[in-house]
N, C-alpha and C positions, 0 to 999 in steps of 0.2 A: 348507480354503480356502488357495489358493496365495498366498504372500507376493508383494508387488509390487516389493520392493526388497531389496537386501542392506543389512544394518546393520553398520557398522564403528565401533569406538570408539578414539579417540586420547586418552590420558590426559595432561592438562596440569596437573592440580592434585595436591597432596599428600593424605595421608590425612585431613586436616581440612578439605579443600575450599578450600585457599588456594594461592597461588603460593609456592614456596619462595624464600628470600632470594637464592639463587644462580640462580634461574630467570629466563630472559628470555622472557616469554610471546610477544613479537613474533617472536623467532627460532623458537620452537616452532611458532607458527602458520604461518609461512612454510614451515617444513620439512614440516609436516603437509599443506599444500595441494600442495606439489611432489610428495610421496610418493604421496598418495592420488589426486590428480587425474590424475597421469600414471602410475599403477600399473596393475595388471591389471584392476581394476574401473572405472577411469576415473571416479571419484566426482566429481560436480559439485554435490551438495546437501550442505550442512554446517549442522547445528544448533549454534549457538554460544550456549548458555545460560549465559554467564558475564558478569558485570557488575561495575563498580565499585560501591561502597556509597554514593557521593555523586552528586549531579546532574552532568550533563555541563557542560563549559565553554560559554560563549556567544560567545566571540570567535573562536577558531581550532579547527580540527579536531584532536583529539588524535592522537598517533602510532598508537595502537591502532585507532581508527576509520578513520584514513586508510589503514592497512594493509589493512583489509577492503575499502575502496574500490579500492585498487590491485590487490589479488589478484582481486577480482571482474572488473575490467576486463581484466587481462592473461590470466587463465586460464579465462574463461567459467564461473565458479562462482557459486552463489547461497548467501549466508549467511542463514539464518533466525535472527534475533537476538532474544533476550528484551529487553523494555523495561527490566527491573530492578524490584526490589521495595523497598517500605518495610518495615522490620522491625516486629515487633509490639510491641516494648518502647518505652520512653520516648526512648531515644537522647539526643542533646544538641541544644541550641537551633539551632545552624547546620544540623543535619541530623537533625531529630526523627523518631522512629518513630511508628507509629499511636497508641500510648498517649500519647506526648508531645503530639501534636496535640490529642487529646481533653482532656488536662489543661490545655492552653492555650485551651480553649473554641473550638477550630476543628472543627466537626462534619463528618461524612461527608456528601456526597462533596467538599465544598468544599476540604478540606485537600489533596486530590489535585491541586489547581490552584495550590498555592503554589510558589514558585521551588525550594524544597528537594525537591519531589516530581517535578521534571523527570526525563526519561529519563536513565538512567545510562550512562556510556561502556561499550562502544562503540556503544550503541544509536542515537547520532546519525549514524552512518555513512550517507551518502547512497545508497550502492549496496545495503546490506543491507536485507532485508525485516524490519522491526521489528514485534514482536508483543506486544501488551498482553493483559491478562486481564479476563474478565467472569465473573459468577456463573452457575452452572448452576441454582440454586434458592434460594429463601428458606427460612429455618429459625427456629423459635422454640420455646423450652422454658422456660416460666415467665418469669423475669426475664432470661433469656439469649436473644439473637437474633442472626442474621447481620446484617452491615452492609447488604447489598443487600436491598431490600424485595421483590424479585421476580427472576426469571431475566433474564439478559442486562443486568444493571446493572454498573457498574464495580466490580471487586474492590477491597476495602479497601486493598490493598497495591500495586496496579498503578500504576507511574509513568506520567506523562503528557507530552504535548507542550505547546506546539509545540517542535520540535527546534531544532537549530542553524540560524541564518539563517531562522527561522520556517518551516522545512519541516514537512510533516505527519508527525509521529512520535507514537505508532506508526501504521503504515499500516493494520494490521488487528488484530483481537482474536480470542481463542479462550477456551474455558472452562478457567480455571486455579484455580478455587476461591474461597473467601472466608474471612475471619476472622469470629468472633462477639465480642460484647461484652455486659456486664451493666449493670445500672442504676448501678453504682458507677464505670463507665468502664474497667473492667478488660478487656483484650483477650485473647480465649481462642481456642484451636484449635477448629475446627468440622468434625469428620469428615463430618458429614452433607452438607456442601457442598464437600468436597474431591474432587478428581478421583480416579477409580479407577486405581491404578498397580500395576505389577509391583514387588515388593519382595524384599529378601533374606530367605531362610529360614534363614540361618546360626544365629540364636539362637532358632529355633522359631516365628518369625512365619509367618503365612500367605503364600502366594505372591502374593496380590493383596490390597491394602488401601487404605484412605483415611486417610492420616495427614498428608500434606504438601500445601501449596498454593504457588503462585508462577507468575510469568510463564515460568519455566523449564519448566513443564509445559504451558503454552499453546503455546509455540513448536513443539514436536514435532508437535502436531496440524496445524499449518500445513505442516510438513515432509512429513507424510503426504499431504496434498493435492498438494504439489509432486512427490512421488514418483509419484503417480498420473498427473499430467500428463506426467512424463518417460516413464512406461511407454507412454503413448499417442503421444507425440511424441518418440521417443528421439533424433532428430537435431536437434531444435530448439534454439536458444540458450536459456540460462537466463533471458534477458530475457523470453522468451515466457511461461515459467512464472510469473515475477513479475507480469507484466502481466495474465495471465488470473486469477490469484488476487486481485489488487487490483480488477480490473474486476468480479469476481463478488461482492465485498463489499457488504453492505447494512447500514444502520442498523436496529436493532430497532424494533418498532412504537412503543414509548414515545418513542424519540428522534425518529422521523419526525413524531410528533404534538406535539412540544414547541414552545413559542413561538419565534418567530424570534430573539428576544434570547438564547435559550439555546443556539443552534446552535454558536457558537464553543466553548463549554465542552464540548459533545458531541463536536465534532471533536477537541478536545484529549484527551478521554478515550478515544474509540473509533476515532479515525482515520476510515477509510472504512467500518468496520464489520466484521461477521462474514462471512468468505468462505464460499462454498457450492460443493460438488462438482458439482452438476448445472449450475449457471450457468457454472462454469469449464470444463466438459468437453462439454456437450451443447447442442444447439438444441432448441426445442420449437415447437409450432404457433404460440405467441404470442410467441416470442423468437428472434432470430437474432443471432449474433455473427460479426463479420468481423475478420480479422487479416491483418497483412502476412505474406507467405509465409515470410520469414526476416528476420533483423536487417538493417536498412538502414543506410547510412552517409551522413552529410552532413558537408561541410566548412564552415568558417566562412563566414557570409554567404550560404549557399545555403538554398533552400526546396524542399520537395516537397509536392505537393498530391494528396490521395487523395479520390476521388469515389465516392459510393454513389448509384445511381439509386433514387429513391423512386417506386414504381409508382403509377399513378392510383388503384387500388383502396385503397391505403393512405391516400390523401388524400381519398377519397370521403366526402362529408357523410353518405351513407347508413350508413356504418360509423363513425358518430361515437363518439369515445372519445379517451382520453389515451394518449400514447406516451411511455415513458421512454427517453431516450437516454443512454448512458454512453460516455464517451471516456476511454481510458487510454493515456498515452504513458509508456513506460519507456525510459530511455537510460543509457548509460555513456560516460564520457570520462576521460582520464588526469588524476588529481588532482595538485596541488602543495601539500603540507600547510602550507607557510609562509604562505599567504595568509589574509587575515582576512575575505573575502567569498566568497559562492558563485561570483560571476562571475570572481573571481580564482583560486579554488580549482580549478576545472575548466578543462581545455584549451579545451573548447568547451561551451557550454551551450545547451540547446534549449528551445523553447516551442511551443505550438500555439494556433491559433485556428480557429474554425468559421464556416461561412457563416451568414448571418442568415435570419430568417424570410422566405420568398418571394423571396430574393435570387437573381438569375440567376448562373450559374456564371462567366460572363465578368466580371461585376462583382466577384465574390469574388476571382478570380485577380488582378485589378488591385490590389485592396485588400490582398491578402496578399503580393504579390511585387514590385510595381513602386513604388507610392507609398502612403504611409499615409493615403490619402484617406478621407473619411468614407463611410459606407455609404448615404448618401442617405436615402431614405424607408423603408429596410428596417429594421424594428426588430430588435434583437438578441435572442437567446434568453435567458431568465432562468436562467442557469447558477447552480448552488449556490455555487461558489467564484469563478469568473470570472478574468479576467486582472488585475484590480485589486482591492485590498482593499475599496474602497467601491462596487463594481459588483454583486457577487454577493449570494446569499441568506445568506451567512455574513459578517457585517461583521467586519473585522479579520484576514482570511486570504485568500490567493489561491492559485492552483494552480501557480504557476511557480517556487516556491522550492526544490523538490526535484528529484530525478531520476525520481521516480514522480509523474506529473501526471495525476490523475483528476478528472473533473468529471461532473456529471449534471444532467439537466433533464427536467421534465415539460412536454409541449406537446400542444395539441389537434392531432389528426391532420390536420385541414383546413388548418392553418397551416404544414405541412411544405413545404419547397421541392421542386421537381422533382428536384433533385440536392442531396444533403447532402454538403458538402465539408469537409475538415479540412486545414489547412496546417501542416506541421511546419517550423519555422524554426530555423536555426543561427546562434549569435551568438559573437563573439570572447570567449574567456576569457583565461587567462594567455598563451596563444599568440597574439600580436598580428600575426604575419607574414601578409602578403597571400597567401591561398590555403593557409595553414597551419592546423593544428588540425582535429580531426574528432571525431565522436561516432557511436556505433552506437545504433540504437533499434528498438523494436517498437511498433506502434500497434494498438490494439484498439478497435473500435466495436461497440456492441450496441444493438438496438432491441427494446423489449418492450412489448406491449400491456398497459396497466394495467386498462382496462375497455373496454367495447364488444365488437364481434364482428369483430375485425381479425385475419386470418390472416397474421401478420407474416412467418413463415418462408417459406411458400409464395410469397407475393407478391414478397418481396425476392429469393428464390432465382431465380424466373422472370425478374425484371428484370435481375439480374446475368448470367444466362445469355444473355439477348438482347444485353446490352451486350458481353459477351465475344465472341459470334458476330459482331457488327457490327465490333468492333475487329479481330478476326482477319481478316475479309474485307478490311478496309482496311489490314491489316498494321500496326495501331496497337498500342501497349503495352497490357498487361492493365489497368492502372490509369492514371488521368489523373495525370501527374507533370509538374510545372513546376519548373525550376531557374532561379534568377535571382540573379546577383551584384549586390550593392548598391554 
């Protein structure tokens, strides 16, 4: 089998896995990006499985995380960042390990939602794709058992969100293993649930083994998916890889079936869920994914509207069934690390809103770009996150607090509008100059038939082709775009 990417290694730690006293990891990181990004291989994907041992700050972005944001914006690179791990030992009370939580009568998985278990720097970086860990299997041997009762549960060590300024962190999860414990509360290694890894044979060990666990091993799995996307779309911006990975992510079945009151905890554990290669790279008869052709740019107080024609067959009562709609906006803007809010941290920040059920396009355009008028009698879609914390299916979270803004909704096909539209809006950040400030973004929209006999891909493809032909004959742009200064 042919490899899909070159692997390069840049060492920044000493022999014990620590930064040396004289080392400046920020300078090292900047030097690495400049050398590898602009070297012969033009590397744009970087696995950064290094974290602080403490939870991230909640007021300002650290210099470490801010550097990831700045390098991502300036050099078109994607950092796949581990969320960080809780140690298996007792630790200390301000920063306890797993054993320390158990000794304090804080059971799994609840202790993962305590403030000390928050993602560790630089995992709060807004531009990095942060990866948490889930279990691959459950294990039991007498009085010893894994923490996770089944596959795809939160790993016992995986740090959680929400991130800085209530952004969704980690955005995705992958299989990074699990710890075990016994009836006495002792935390044990668990090779049966550890990921299979390449290891050193220097002291007679096998070339492949199951000995270690951690979010550091979950992150490279997501990097492999990013590398596959880069091999398919070598000229695309890394924003597209990030957006397609996040858009492909789904919660496991146990999370989807959980009560509404548990959804915020699930979001903090799993982010948007486990990404999937097929959903990120392929369309099927029942699923279609639409993306912007390249990264787009918006300046402060501008808006751009994208419109997808929904063909009559997709809305036909005879094809009765539910459709899942996923919308993912990923953007980048220049950070200013001294600021203490997201709106002040970024030069320009973006948000998105979608048309309502059965809402005509002209009504949505007015609502999105001219005046904040109400939508009249057109009911809004029951989005999972929504624009406000008290509107969506997850109480206590909204989709606008990060630079990766995903939301999803299930809707009966008969209630879909003739045209589904999404407006991307730019707002002033630290750059308050009139006409100043900008952000680059990629937008991904997917439709997937959950049940029923709806041929989503064929119908949407035909409708888009008809739309393109009509626009070409009228010498109109390929997508419906509206820019409006406020």
